[in-house]
PLY file of the C-alpha trace (Angstrom):
ply
format ascii 1.0
element vertex 468
property float x
property float y
property float z
element edge 467
property int vertex1
property int vertex2
end_header
-17.00 -29.00 5.86
-18.83 -26.76 6.68
-17.91 -25.54 10.59
-20.18 -25.28 13.37
-20.72 -23.89 16.18
-21.59 -26.16 19.70
-24.23 -24.57 22.21
-24.38 -27.70 23.89
-23.97 -31.25 23.90
-27.19 -31.80 22.05
-27.69 -28.71 20.34
-25.53 -27.73 17.04
-25.94 -24.84 14.73
-23.99 -24.49 11.91
-21.78 -20.84 11.21
-24.03 -20.25 8.35
-27.47 -20.69 10.41
-26.26 -18.51 13.24
-25.65 -15.73 10.28
-29.31 -16.06 9.93
-30.57 -16.15 13.44
-28.29 -12.99 13.76
-29.82 -11.48 10.28
-32.88 -12.10 12.07
-31.99 -10.29 15.41
-31.02 -7.33 13.18
-34.35 -7.24 11.25
-36.30 -7.30 14.84
-33.95 -4.48 15.60
-35.86 -1.82 13.44
-38.66 -2.66 14.67
-37.33 -2.17 18.62
-35.73 1.02 17.70
-39.03 2.51 15.70
-41.05 0.92 18.64
-38.80 2.74 21.34
-39.12 6.07 19.25
-42.39 5.88 19.08
-43.07 5.74 22.61
-41.00 8.86 22.94
-43.05 10.82 20.11
-45.12 14.01 21.01
-48.47 13.13 18.90
-48.39 8.57 18.90
-51.93 8.88 17.05
-50.01 10.51 14.20
-47.82 7.69 12.43
-46.12 9.01 9.53
-46.50 5.62 7.49
-45.34 7.29 4.22
-42.19 8.61 5.70
-41.65 5.30 7.37
-42.26 2.66 4.57
-40.56 5.20 2.12
-37.52 5.43 3.60
-37.08 1.60 5.06
-37.38 0.66 1.46
-34.85 3.09 0.79
-32.76 2.03 3.33
-32.40 -1.93 2.54
-32.49 -1.13 -1.05
-29.28 0.70 -0.97
-27.75 -1.58 2.00
-28.62 -4.32 -0.09
-26.75 -3.11 -2.88
-24.05 -2.33 -1.18
-23.41 -5.65 0.79
-25.31 -8.34 -1.86
-25.55 -7.25 -5.50
-22.09 -8.42 -7.28
-21.65 -5.13 -9.04
-22.65 -2.82 -6.54
-20.70 -4.33 -4.03
-17.87 -3.25 -5.65
-18.47 0.56 -5.59
-16.90 0.85 -1.56
-13.88 -0.33 -2.79
-13.90 1.76 -5.46
-14.32 4.54 -3.51
-11.70 3.27 -0.86
-9.37 3.11 -3.82
-10.47 6.58 -4.91
-9.87 8.15 -1.39
-6.90 6.14 -0.77
-5.24 8.79 -3.05
-6.30 11.48 -1.45
-4.35 9.92 1.96
-1.21 9.45 -0.15
-1.76 13.21 -1.64
-2.28 14.94 1.58
0.76 12.56 3.06
3.33 14.34 0.95
2.22 17.73 1.97
2.73 16.27 5.76
5.47 14.97 5.20
6.93 18.17 3.45
6.39 20.08 6.77
6.77 17.49 9.56
9.50 15.37 8.13
9.60 11.36 7.09
10.27 10.85 10.66
6.50 11.84 11.59
5.13 10.93 8.20
6.67 7.62 7.32
5.83 6.22 3.94
3.91 3.28 5.58
1.27 3.80 7.82
1.62 2.90 11.55
-0.76 0.68 12.34
-4.34 1.97 14.40
-2.61 1.09 17.95
-0.31 3.70 17.77
-1.21 6.69 19.88
-4.03 8.58 19.24
-2.05 11.79 19.39
0.26 10.87 17.06
-2.12 9.56 14.45
-4.76 13.27 14.67
-1.73 15.22 15.09
0.38 13.63 11.71
-2.22 11.89 9.60
-5.78 12.81 10.47
-5.50 16.39 10.76
-3.48 16.98 7.37
-5.99 14.66 5.55
-8.56 16.44 6.82
-7.61 20.10 5.87
-6.28 18.25 2.21
-9.63 17.33 1.81
-11.74 20.02 3.12
-10.10 21.56 0.38
-10.61 19.26 -2.73
-14.44 19.38 -1.47
-14.32 23.10 -1.35
-13.21 22.41 -5.07
-15.86 20.64 -6.10
-18.05 22.97 -4.76
-16.86 25.82 -6.95
-17.81 23.79 -9.88
-21.19 22.87 -9.43
-20.08 18.80 -8.70
-21.80 19.12 -5.41
-24.94 20.71 -6.10
-25.68 18.41 -8.93
-24.97 15.34 -6.50
-27.16 17.17 -3.40
-29.97 17.94 -5.89
-30.05 14.74 -7.40
-30.08 12.90 -3.87
-32.47 15.49 -2.40
-35.20 14.93 -4.90
-34.93 11.27 -4.36
-35.66 11.66 -0.96
-38.07 14.15 -1.09
-40.47 12.59 -3.45
-40.12 9.01 -2.21
-40.29 10.27 1.71
-42.65 13.02 1.36
-41.00 15.05 3.55
-40.67 18.84 2.63
-37.97 20.25 0.21
-36.05 22.48 2.65
-35.40 19.49 4.99
-34.38 17.38 2.36
-32.09 19.80 0.86
-30.38 20.51 3.76
-30.13 16.69 5.39
-28.07 15.95 2.46
-25.76 19.29 2.51
-25.11 18.50 5.80
-22.73 15.39 4.25
-20.24 18.10 2.52
-21.02 20.80 5.25
-22.02 19.84 8.08
-24.08 21.32 10.44
-23.34 24.85 8.33
-25.32 23.31 5.89
-28.16 24.49 7.57
-27.33 27.86 6.09
-28.67 27.05 2.79
-32.11 26.69 3.81
-31.44 30.19 6.32
-34.41 32.12 4.83
-36.87 28.85 5.37
-35.91 28.80 9.35
-38.20 31.35 11.26
-40.99 29.85 9.58
-40.36 26.40 9.83
-42.21 23.69 11.58
-41.59 22.14 14.64
-40.83 18.92 13.27
-38.53 19.94 10.33
-36.16 21.89 12.87
-36.33 18.66 14.93
-34.87 16.66 11.19
-32.45 19.49 10.40
-31.26 18.79 13.62
-31.09 15.50 13.94
-29.20 15.27 10.49
-26.58 17.27 11.93
-26.43 14.53 15.18
-27.13 11.30 12.84
-24.08 11.97 10.45
-20.50 12.82 9.82
-19.29 15.37 7.33
-17.06 13.19 4.77
-14.04 15.50 5.40
-14.82 13.89 9.26
-15.04 10.59 8.02
-11.32 10.63 6.24
-9.96 10.84 10.05
-12.32 7.93 11.63
-11.20 5.50 8.18
-7.69 6.11 9.05
-8.11 3.76 12.00
-9.32 0.88 10.59
-7.71 0.65 6.68
-5.22 -1.24 7.77
-7.32 -4.16 8.51
-10.39 -3.30 6.29
-9.29 -2.03 2.89
-12.69 -1.07 2.27
-13.46 0.97 5.22
-13.92 4.20 3.36
-16.18 3.62 1.01
-18.74 1.96 3.72
-18.38 5.35 6.05
-19.52 7.15 2.68
-22.36 5.33 2.36
-23.42 4.90 5.99
-23.87 8.85 5.63
-26.17 7.89 2.78
-28.02 5.54 5.02
-27.89 8.06 7.74
-30.33 10.88 6.06
-33.08 8.51 5.49
-33.08 6.91 9.20
-32.77 10.76 10.88
-35.87 11.12 9.04
-37.52 8.30 9.94
-37.32 8.34 13.40
-37.50 12.20 13.56
-40.93 12.28 11.91
-41.99 9.56 14.22
-41.11 11.67 17.43
-42.42 14.66 16.84
-44.99 14.33 13.69
-45.60 16.98 10.94
-49.33 18.30 11.85
-48.72 21.62 10.20
-47.81 21.89 6.51
-44.11 23.42 5.18
-43.58 26.39 3.22
-41.57 24.00 0.90
-43.83 20.88 1.17
-44.40 21.06 -2.91
-40.89 22.63 -4.16
-37.16 22.25 -3.00
-35.63 25.48 -2.89
-33.82 25.80 -6.20
-30.90 27.93 -4.22
-27.32 26.13 -4.46
-29.00 23.09 -6.01
-30.18 24.16 -9.07
-27.36 26.65 -9.59
-24.73 24.46 -11.04
-22.43 27.95 -12.09
-19.57 29.02 -9.76
-20.53 29.43 -5.82
-20.30 32.79 -3.98
-19.85 32.64 -0.58
-20.74 34.50 2.25
-17.74 34.33 4.46
-16.35 37.65 5.32
-12.73 39.26 6.22
-13.37 42.48 8.51
-16.84 42.95 7.24
-16.27 42.49 3.39
-17.72 39.70 1.68
-14.64 36.79 0.45
-15.22 35.86 -3.34
-14.01 32.41 -4.56
-12.94 34.08 -7.80
-11.21 31.12 -9.07
-10.51 27.21 -8.34
-7.22 27.25 -6.52
-8.91 30.37 -4.11
-11.82 28.16 -3.70
-9.37 25.19 -2.49
-7.19 27.33 -0.60
-10.03 28.85 1.23
-11.87 25.21 1.66
-8.87 24.01 3.37
-8.98 27.16 5.81
-12.26 25.57 6.69
-10.60 22.51 7.29
-8.18 24.19 9.99
-11.55 25.55 11.48
-12.95 22.00 11.49
-10.15 20.45 12.40
-9.29 23.47 15.71
-13.19 22.39 16.43
-12.63 18.73 16.43
-9.11 19.23 19.00
-10.98 21.65 20.98
-13.38 19.21 21.60
-11.60 16.25 22.46
-9.54 18.18 25.24
-12.66 19.31 26.72
-14.70 15.85 26.97
-11.62 13.71 27.49
-10.87 16.13 30.31
-14.21 15.90 31.76
-14.34 11.93 31.29
-11.11 12.14 33.04
-12.23 13.68 36.07
-15.34 12.04 36.68
-13.15 8.79 36.26
-10.94 10.33 39.02
-14.21 10.34 40.97
-15.66 7.20 40.63
-11.80 5.77 42.11
-11.40 8.01 44.99
-14.93 6.21 45.60
-13.32 2.82 45.29
-11.56 3.45 48.63
-15.03 3.68 50.39
-16.40 0.95 52.73
-18.18 -1.99 51.23
-20.33 -1.86 49.40
-19.89 1.40 47.66
-15.95 0.65 47.64
-16.96 -2.63 45.84
-19.29 -0.93 43.23
-16.83 1.51 42.03
-13.54 -0.58 41.85
-15.11 -1.53 38.82
-17.41 0.97 37.39
-16.17 4.35 35.36
-17.75 6.20 32.95
-17.55 4.59 29.89
-19.15 1.16 31.50
-22.17 3.63 32.91
-22.74 4.59 28.88
-22.10 0.88 27.86
-24.63 -0.62 30.24
-27.39 2.53 29.04
-26.96 1.24 25.20
-26.35 -2.21 25.72
-30.10 -2.91 24.74
-29.83 -0.81 21.80
-26.08 -2.65 20.72
-27.57 -5.65 20.98
-30.67 -5.11 18.78
-28.19 -4.95 15.93
-27.68 -7.75 15.97
-23.65 -8.36 17.37
-23.02 -11.83 18.45
-24.08 -11.45 22.42
-20.51 -12.29 23.43
-19.49 -9.30 21.89
-22.18 -6.90 22.28
-20.61 -5.46 25.66
-17.86 -4.62 24.30
-18.87 -3.36 21.49
-21.19 -1.41 23.47
-18.72 0.27 25.52
-17.26 1.16 22.46
-20.82 2.59 21.31
-20.37 4.62 25.05
-17.28 6.11 24.36
-18.56 7.56 20.83
-21.65 8.97 23.11
-18.96 10.55 25.32
-15.75 11.23 23.58
-16.81 11.64 20.18
-16.17 8.69 17.51
-12.42 9.52 17.08
-11.61 7.78 20.27
-14.16 5.36 19.58
-12.44 4.20 16.02
-9.86 4.17 17.37
-10.51 1.60 19.97
-12.65 -0.35 17.15
-9.09 -0.56 15.17
-6.80 -1.50 18.18
-9.63 -4.23 19.20
-9.97 -5.82 15.62
-5.42 -5.59 15.52
-5.92 -7.89 18.50
-8.29 -10.31 17.57
-10.90 -9.13 20.21
-13.43 -8.84 17.60
-14.93 -10.75 14.43
-15.69 -9.05 10.76
-18.93 -8.95 11.94
-19.25 -6.96 14.58
-16.38 -4.51 13.17
-18.89 -4.17 10.33
-21.58 -3.26 12.06
-20.15 -0.46 14.45
-18.08 1.01 11.42
-21.98 2.46 10.42
-23.34 2.02 13.84
-20.08 4.93 14.94
-20.15 7.21 11.69
-22.01 10.41 13.20
-21.98 13.05 15.11
-23.87 11.96 17.98
-21.93 13.08 20.78
-22.95 15.51 23.85
-20.05 18.05 22.23
-22.12 18.47 19.36
-24.77 19.13 21.59
-23.93 22.75 22.11
-22.54 23.13 18.98
-25.19 22.26 16.26
-27.85 24.14 19.06
-25.88 26.99 18.99
-24.89 27.40 15.09
-29.06 27.06 14.43
-29.90 29.73 16.96
-27.66 31.97 15.61
-29.20 31.17 12.40
-32.74 31.41 13.60
-32.35 33.57 17.05
-36.38 33.96 16.96
-36.52 30.51 17.49
-34.01 29.86 20.46
-35.82 29.01 22.94
-37.71 25.73 20.65
-34.30 25.19 18.89
-32.55 24.91 22.75
-35.81 22.31 23.82
-35.39 20.23 20.79
-31.58 19.55 20.82
-31.81 17.03 23.40
-34.40 14.93 21.17
-32.60 15.60 17.85
-29.20 14.15 19.52
-31.64 10.98 20.85
-33.07 11.00 17.38
-29.13 10.82 15.70
-28.28 8.66 17.98
-30.93 5.56 17.50
-30.45 6.47 13.61
-26.69 5.41 13.68
-27.87 2.06 15.19
-31.04 1.45 12.84
-28.59 1.79 10.20
-26.44 -0.69 12.14
-29.72 -3.23 12.03
-30.29 -2.85 8.37
-26.51 -3.53 7.79
-26.59 -6.45 10.04
-29.87 -7.53 8.22
-27.77 -8.22 5.01
-24.09 -9.20 6.61
-23.12 -12.61 5.17
-19.61 -12.72 5.83
-18.65 -12.33 2.14
-14.83 -11.26 2.15
-15.63 -9.13 -0.73
-16.97 -6.81 1.68
-14.12 -6.28 3.40
-11.72 -5.83 0.35
-10.36 -9.04 0.08
-10.13 -11.05 -2.05
0 1
1 2
2 3
3 4
4 5
5 6
6 7
7 8
8 9
9 10
10 11
11 12
12 13
13 14
14 15
15 16
16 17
17 18
18 19
19 20
20 21
21 22
22 23
23 24
24 25
25 26
26 27
27 28
28 29
29 30
30 31
31 32
32 33
33 34
34 35
35 36
36 37
37 38
38 39
39 40
40 41
41 42
42 43
43 44
44 45
45 46
46 47
47 48
48 49
49 50
50 51
51 52
52 53
53 54
54 55
55 56
56 57
57 58
58 59
59 60
60 61
61 62
62 63
63 64
64 65
65 66
66 67
67 68
68 69
69 70
70 71
71 72
72 73
73 74
74 75
75 76
76 77
77 78
78 79
79 80
80 81
81 82
82 83
83 84
84 85
85 86
86 87
87 88
88 89
89 90
90 91
91 92
92 93
93 94
94 95
95 96
96 97
97 98
98 99
99 100
100 101
101 102
102 103
103 104
104 105
105 106
106 107
107 108
108 109
109 110
110 111
111 112
112 113
113 114
114 115
115 116
116 117
117 118
118 119
119 120
120 121
121 122
122 123
123 124
124 125
125 126
126 127
127 128
128 129
129 130
130 131
131 132
132 133
133 134
134 135
135 136
136 137
137 138
138 139
139 140
140 141
141 142
142 143
143 144
144 145
145 146
146 147
147 148
148 149
149 150
150 151
151 152
152 153
153 154
154 155
155 156
156 157
157 158
158 159
159 160
160 161
161 162
162 163
163 164
164 165
165 166
166 167
167 168
168 169
169 170
170 171
171 172
172 173
173 174
174 175
175 176
176 177
177 178
178 179
179 180
180 181
181 182
182 183
183 184
184 185
185 186
186 187
187 188
188 189
189 190
190 191
191 192
192 193
193 194
194 195
195 196
196 197
197 198
198 199
199 200
200 201
201 202
202 203
203 204
204 205
205 206
206 207
207 208
208 209
209 210
210 211
211 212
212 213
213 214
214 215
215 216
216 217
217 218
218 219
219 220
220 221
221 222
222 223
223 224
224 225
225 226
226 227
227 228
228 229
229 230
230 231
231 232
232 233
233 234
234 235
235 236
236 237
237 238
238 239
239 240
240 241
241 242
242 243
243 244
244 245
245 246
246 247
247 248
248 249
249 250
250 251
251 252
252 253
253 254
254 255
255 256
256 257
257 258
258 259
259 260
260 261
261 262
262 263
263 264
264 265
265 266
266 267
267 268
268 269
269 270
270 271
271 272
272 273
273 274
274 275
275 276
276 277
277 278
278 279
279 280
280 281
281 282
282 283
283 284
284 285
285 286
286 287
287 288
288 289
289 290
290 291
291 292
292 293
293 294
294 295
295 296
296 297
297 298
298 299
299 300
300 301
301 302
302 303
303 304
304 305
305 306
306 307
307 308
308 309
309 310
310 311
311 312
312 313
313 314
314 315
315 316
316 317
317 318
318 319
319 320
320 321
321 322
322 323
323 324
324 325
325 326
326 327
327 328
328 329
329 330
330 331
331 332
332 333
333 334
334 335
335 336
336 337
337 338
338 339
339 340
340 341
341 342
342 343
343 344
344 345
345 346
346 347
347 348
348 349
349 350
350 351
351 352
352 353
353 354
354 355
355 356
356 357
357 358
358 359
359 360
360 361
361 362
362 363
363 364
364 365
365 366
366 367
367 368
368 369
369 370
370 371
371 372
372 373
373 374
374 375
375 376
376 377
377 378
378 379
379 380
380 381
381 382
382 383
383 384
384 385
385 386
386 387
387 388
388 389
389 390
390 391
391 392
392 393
393 394
394 395
395 396
396 397
397 398
398 399
399 400
400 401
401 402
402 403
403 404
404 405
405 406
406 407
407 408
408 409
409 410
410 411
411 412
412 413
413 414
414 415
415 416
416 417
417 418
418 419
419 420
420 421
421 422
422 423
423 424
424 425
425 426
426 427
427 428
428 429
429 430
430 431
431 432
432 433
433 434
434 435
435 436
436 437
437 438
438 439
439 440
440 441
441 442
442 443
443 444
444 445
445 446
446 447
447 448
448 449
449 450
450 451
451 452
452 453
453 454
454 455
455 456
456 457
457 458
458 459
459 460
460 461
461 462
462 463
463 464
464 465
465 466
466 467
């Protein structure tokens, strides 16, 4: 017998009907997010219909395939199975260094202390996977993949070749991907520059996704594959919203071609890193893997530094709020329940609601989304894993939040990404700084957009999760 939900003595709807209503909310959310971005546009009279329609078609086809088509729906599970091998391999090295006491054969649940999980599981995985990605880069595999994806988006959405190339390279290199189009940066249009920045905020490199996936693996076996899907969906989403907020009114230098460097050259790559001013050449596969692992070390250190600084700032603000709680009413009464996380939860509540999350779970989901903006995605995914383990959130909410939390859209990344881009294009420094806040907003909205897209097609099928 079909289960049901009772809304009142005279109103009853089935779970299947409720899912359909939530799917419609997600569909409306796509329109609402587009409308919100258009309201902030620098040129509301110029609407990039080709980019919007082409991008949404790509988003809906890809998400439909992943969530509804029986054959393709297996791909996240396959990817997660492959990535499980990387987790096991990284644990072997970490266990040798730290011992079985700190890196046991069976993974502790995601409710373990965040510092423990980061130090002995997440960071070793990030370092190992960065080395492996560098190996793929050395053999030209990444170049082939990036080249194929870039051509699809470039032709389908009508954007410039340079911004399309930079966007997809971000999946593997993070904001350093901008270096592949460095010669074009000084003469890029304002719209291109914003789109490149937005892609840096709206996506997370695959090496970072390893960390995020670790918090949900015990409860969501296919999580790694879905986070990879989230990154792929995020690139078109960033371009859609960036072109709405800052429409292209000039003619980009690469509007009629894709820069061939990096993509079409599938020979072993020579990198521009230096030691003491002398260039480092990745002359063999092992050398490439080791240097890639060092890149993972740098990324790990950056992540840890950001967490220490941001969590400390959040703590200071909450201590200030706690001090105000002792003030006479009504001020004291308000601050007894107020934290910076709840403030951010209130701000993002309408956007979270638009993703199609069940209403009774929207507030908790909003607070988790607020944590991502303030404290990076690492504490947010950790909290999502804890909430799932405690049974506080439904499968639909966890799936949608898994996509919504992916990305680098947080306060700490603002300085990091803007600083990296200004270093590559110092002549555009003032404009890049000006665009930083808008790009951060676009990246944030892009993560909500891909959450809406996934919410449209979610039907509660356990195969999505990896359950049989």
